N, C-alpha and C positions, 0 to 999 in steps of 0.2 A: 930302683924304684920296685920292686915287683909287681909281674902282670901274673893273672889267675888265667890259668886254662886247664875246664874242665876234663876231671878227667872221670870221676864219681858225681859230681855236683851236690858234695856235701861241702860244707860249711870249713868240719876241723879236716878236710884234708883238704882243703886249699892250697895250691899253690904245692902240689906233690905232697902231701902232708907235711909242712910245714905252714905254722899260723902266718898272717901277713904281717910285716913290720907297724910303726905309729907311720903315718903319713901315706902306706903302698895305694896303691892304682890299681883295681879291683876292677877284668873287666870278663863283663857276661860275654861272652859270645859264640860258646859251642854246642852246652847246654843248659837248664835250667839250674841254679843256683840255692841249694838250702841248705840256710843255716840248722845248726842242730845243738848250738849251745848260745851262748852271750859272747858278743866281742867283749876285747880287752878293753873294760871301761875309761879306760886312761887313752885307751890309740882314739885317735880320728883318720879314717878312709874315706878313699877315692871310690865310689862305684860308679859304672858305666855300663850300663844294657844294652842291647844288640843284640839285629838279627835275631827278630821274634823271639828271643829267651825271655825269663825273669827271673826276678830273684825276688826270694822269697823267705821273709825275714820269719816262718814260721812260729809266732809266736816270741821269737827272745831281739836279745835289744842291738844293735850297734847305732855306734855314734860315726857319721858319713853323709857325705855330701854324695845321693843319689840323682845322675843322670838316664832320663831314658829316653835313647839315641834313636831308636826304629822306631819305625811303623810298627804298630801290635805289641811291642814292649811292654812287660808293664813292672809294677811293683805289689807284692803283697805282705801285709803285714802281721795277719791274720790279730795276735792281743800283744802284736810286738811294740817296741819304741825306736823310733829311728831319729834321732837328738841328730839333726843336721836341718839339711835342705833338698826339697826334692825341685828338682825342673826337668824341663823338654823343651828344643825348639821345636820338635815334630811333631803332627799332629796323630790322632787316633791312638793314643798311648792306653793307656789302662792302672789307676791307683784302688785296689780296694784295702781296705783300712781293716776290715773284719771286723771285729766287733771287741772294741777296745782298744784298740789300735790306734799307735800315736804319731802325728810326726812334730818335732819340737823344733821349730825354725820356722818355713817358710817355703810356698809353693809358687815357683814362676813357668809358669804352661808358655809364657810368653804368646798368650793370645791363641793358641792352638787347643782345636779338641782336646779332651778328656776325657771318657770313661772314667765314672769314679763308682765304686762302689763299696758297702759298709760304713759303720756307722761309730768311725773313729772317732780322731777329733786330731784338732789344729792347735796348735799352743805358737805363736810365734813373740818368740822368747829371742828367736838370736837373726831376726831380719831386720834389716833397716832398708824401704826399698817396696815396691811395686808387688803386692800379692794377686798373683794371677793364677786361679785355678782352672781356669778353660773348659770348664764345664759344669756339667747342671751336680753338685757336691749334696744333695739332697739329703745326707746325710751325714755330713761332717762338720762337727763341731769348730766354731772356729773363736781363739782366745787371744785377744790382743792387751799382750800384759807386760810390755817393754818394745822399745823404740819404738821409733817412728813406722808405719805403711801408709801406702799409697792404693785404695780399692780399684782394682778392677769390679765391671757389673758379676755380680759375684751371689749364685745360688748356694745357699748350706741348712748345714741343719740348726741350729744354736748359736750367735749369735752377741759375746761378753766382749765390751772395754772393761778394763778396770786400773789400779792403782798403779804406773808406769809406763800403760800403753798409752799411743798416739795415734789418732787418724788423721792424716792429712784432707787438709778442705778436697774436695769433688763434686761432680754434678753424675756421680756413678746411680746406676738401680740395684739396689740391692733386693734379696727375693730368701726369705726365712721362713724355714720348717719350723723352727723350734722355739725356743724362747729368744727375747730379745733383749736384753741385757747392757745398756748404759750406765756404768756405775757413778765408776771417778771418771783415771785418765784425764785423757785432753781431745775432743772431737773439733777435730778443723771443720770450718764449714762447707755442710752441705745441701747442697742444691737438687739431687736428685730426691727417689721415691725409694722407701723404704718401702717392703712390704711385705706383710705376712700372712702366709697360707695353710701354717699348719695349721696346730694347735700346743700351746703354750703361755707363757709369761710375760708381760710387758713391763719391765723393770726400766725404764729412764725419769732418770737422776738429772736436775738440775748440773747442767753441765758449760755453761756460755755459748755452747750452740744447741743447735736442736735441728728431728729433721721433719721430714714430712713423713708421713707417716699413713702405709694405708693397709687397713683391717682385711683382709680376706674369710680366713678361719676363724678360729672360735678361741678366745688368747681373755687371761685377767691379769687384771691392771693389780701389777705388784707394787713393793715401798709405797712411799706415802703418797709420794703424787708422779705422774707419767706427763714429761714435759716433750711439747710437739712442737711446731711450727704450723702443722697442717695438716687435718684428720680425713679420708676416704675410705671407698669403699663398701662392700657391702656385708663384712660378717658378723659376729656377736663377742660385745663385751662386758665380761662381766669387772662389774665396778669392783667388788669385792671390798666397801666400803672404803674406798679409795679415791681423789681425784684425777680429775684430768687439767692439765695447767697447759692452754694456749699462750704461750709467751712469745708476743712478738711477733705472730702471724702474718702469714705471707698477705701482698696487697691483697689479691682479690680468688674468692673462691677457693679460699684456706677452711673452711669447714665445708664439705657434701659427701659424709658419711653418710646409709641411707641404712646401715643396718639394722643391729636388734644392741637393744644394755639391757644387762641383768644385774639383779642385788641392788644391795647401797650403793649410795658415794655421792658423787657433786665436780663440779666443772667450774674452772677463773680461766675469766681471758682478762691477760697484763697487756695493756698496747703502749708504750713507754714511748714510737716517737714516729711521726707519720702518721698517718690517716689508713687506720686497715677496713678495708671495706670488704663486702661478700655478697655475689650476687646469685647463691645458691637458699635456698632457704633454712632456716637451721632448728632442726627438731630434735630437742633435748628429753623430748616426753617431762619425765615425774622430775625431771632431777635439778637439784639444788646451780644457780648460776652465780658465780659472781664476776663483774664486770668492775675492773679496778684498771680508768682508765684516764692516761694524761694527755694525748691528741685523742682529736676526734672520732668515733668506729661508727659507721653506717654499715644498716643491714636494710638493702636494698629489697632481699624480699622480706619474708616473716619470720619469726623468732616467736620459738615453743619451749619453753621452759618452767620448771618447778619454783620455787622460790627464789626474784632475781633481786639482789642488792647492786645498785652501780656507786660506786666513788672514782672520787680522783685529787686528787694531791689538792694543798692547801696551794689557793692561791690560780688554782688553772682555772680556769670556765669548760674542760674540757666535757663531751654529753657523748649521749649514744643514740645514737638517731636510727629507729625501725618505720619499715611497713607497717606492715597489723603485730599488733606483740601479744600473744597470749601468757601469764601466768599466773604465779597464786600470788602471796604474799612479794608487795612491791614495797623493798626499804631503802633512802635515796640514806647515803650517808652512813661514817661510823665515827661514835664519838668518843669509841676508844680509839681511837687516831686523828682524833677532830678532821673528818674528811667530809665532803659534802659529796654527793652524785647530784647527775645530770641530764635530764634525758629531752626528747624530742619526738612526738609521734602526729600522724598528720592519717592514721585510719584506727580500724576498728582495735580497740584493745579489753581483751576481757582478763578481769585481777580478782583475785580475792579480794584481797584489804592493800589501801596505800598508807604508808608513815613514811615520817623521815626519825631517823636516830640520831644523828649529828646536832644538840641543842645550841653550838654557836658562830657554825657558818651555813648560809642560810644554802640548800637544794634548790633548784629549778626544773621545771617540767613545761616544757612547749608545746601546748597541745594542740595548738593550733585549730582545725576543724574536724577534730577526731570524733567519733563516737566511742565511748567506753560506760563497761558494763562495771559493776564495784556491788557484788551482793554483801558483804564484809563491810565495815567500818573502811572510810574515805576518810584520813585529816591528815589535812594539810599544814596543821602548825610549824613555820619554819622552811614551808614552802613555796618558794615564789611559782607563781603561775600564770603565763603566758597564754591567748588562746587569740582567732580572729571572730572577732565579735557575734555572737549570735547564732555560729555555727559551732557550738563545739555544743555536745551531747553528753554527760555523766547520766545514766541510768543505776536504779540501786535494786531493781528485780523487786520491789517490795518488799524484802529485806534492811537493806544495807541503815548506815548511818554515811553523812555527810559534813563533815566539822571544820574548821579553821581554814577554808579556802575563801583566798585572796584576789582576784583577779585584777587585771589592767580592764578586761572585757568583757562585754557580759556571756556568759557560763549557764548554758542551760537542763537545771537538772532538776531529772524525775524519778517519781514511783520510791525514793527511800523512806526506810518507815519510821526514821529522824533525823531532821535534821540540827545541828546547833548555829555553831553565830559563822555567817559566811558573809561575805562581801561582794558585788557583782553580781551572785547568781541567782538563774531565775527559779524557782523552787516550783516544780509543779505549776506554771506558770504559762506552759507553752503546750502543745499537744506532743507528748512523743512520736519520735521518727515513726519511720516502719520499719516494717522485719526487713525492706533490703538492703537497711542499712550494715547488717551484718554480713552479707554481700559484698561489701565495697562500693555500694551505689549508693547515692546520693545523703543526704542524713537526714 
């Protein structure tokens, strides 16, 4: 096994002018080592960098496993490619990928600090273990395309999981400065938060598991859907005519986003098992929301959205329960899927219109003592309405139409321009509630 004793510090004169043999160990310990040509691509080397010196690929390529073995030592890729792994058990080392440099393999800094520079990439194709960057690699793009890696808390540029790659289940927090793409591959259950802090694209396709996403920067939804189990942050999300899909979200506070949405798009909430409540207000602005619930979904605070569609699987009675509800068109069920919808309210509700889409399976609305405003058509055909007698008010604001509403107890209706055939509805027979009802006080 040959060892390098630098005389000129130039790769081509390594080992007194002779090129190292396949499998040789190259120790950089006398002066900096600069490559001036590509290494034999068929040869694999071990490089150990010691005593404050550096290994500089200078834009060339080498198949090697590189160990940074002392404080202050570094590897500099420029635009070169290091095919192998990069590791260190010493804090304070340097990894500079330059512009376009690449490590094909993995990084293991053993939990120690590492100073990262450059805007290169890490392609995890030859690592099967822990990916430990040991520092804030804000410009480093990570591609998981093969094997299974276990993440440590990581700051990076772009992060991509694609076919052939796998990420083990974990609880670490991730910070992404560029694009976040989970396209294919295998994603183990993640209980940490993945925060996007820069500018980029969100492409989180259905992957059996999902991340808790925090958007603090400016991001554009890419692909048909973005699947998440929680959304937080105060950044900007450009919908780009796509959909954010909450699939099996966390139990509480799975939506605490306070930022801004731009462009056109929509939201879907899919609840497949166990109650999923949320203690924070959900404000989707004018964006459409589809609630597909197979178990009860409770918003203990208010819900604000555009068009709202409710549906659940055939044979279930799962419902959406709201404090206050403010939406555009309210649609129960889905005739194409033979699904009904179920709703329970007990506060202020403002809605543009109400209708039932499924003609075979009755939908339900337990209005309790709600105060409801509807200035469009409120059509209760195939909608089973229940309420607390004489305490539920529906206002038409002088323009609405109320028809086909049948309820078990008396509902007080006011100021509709048109009344159709209704049952157990007091039509302009009682005084309308005072304005304080809109503040959630009395009825």
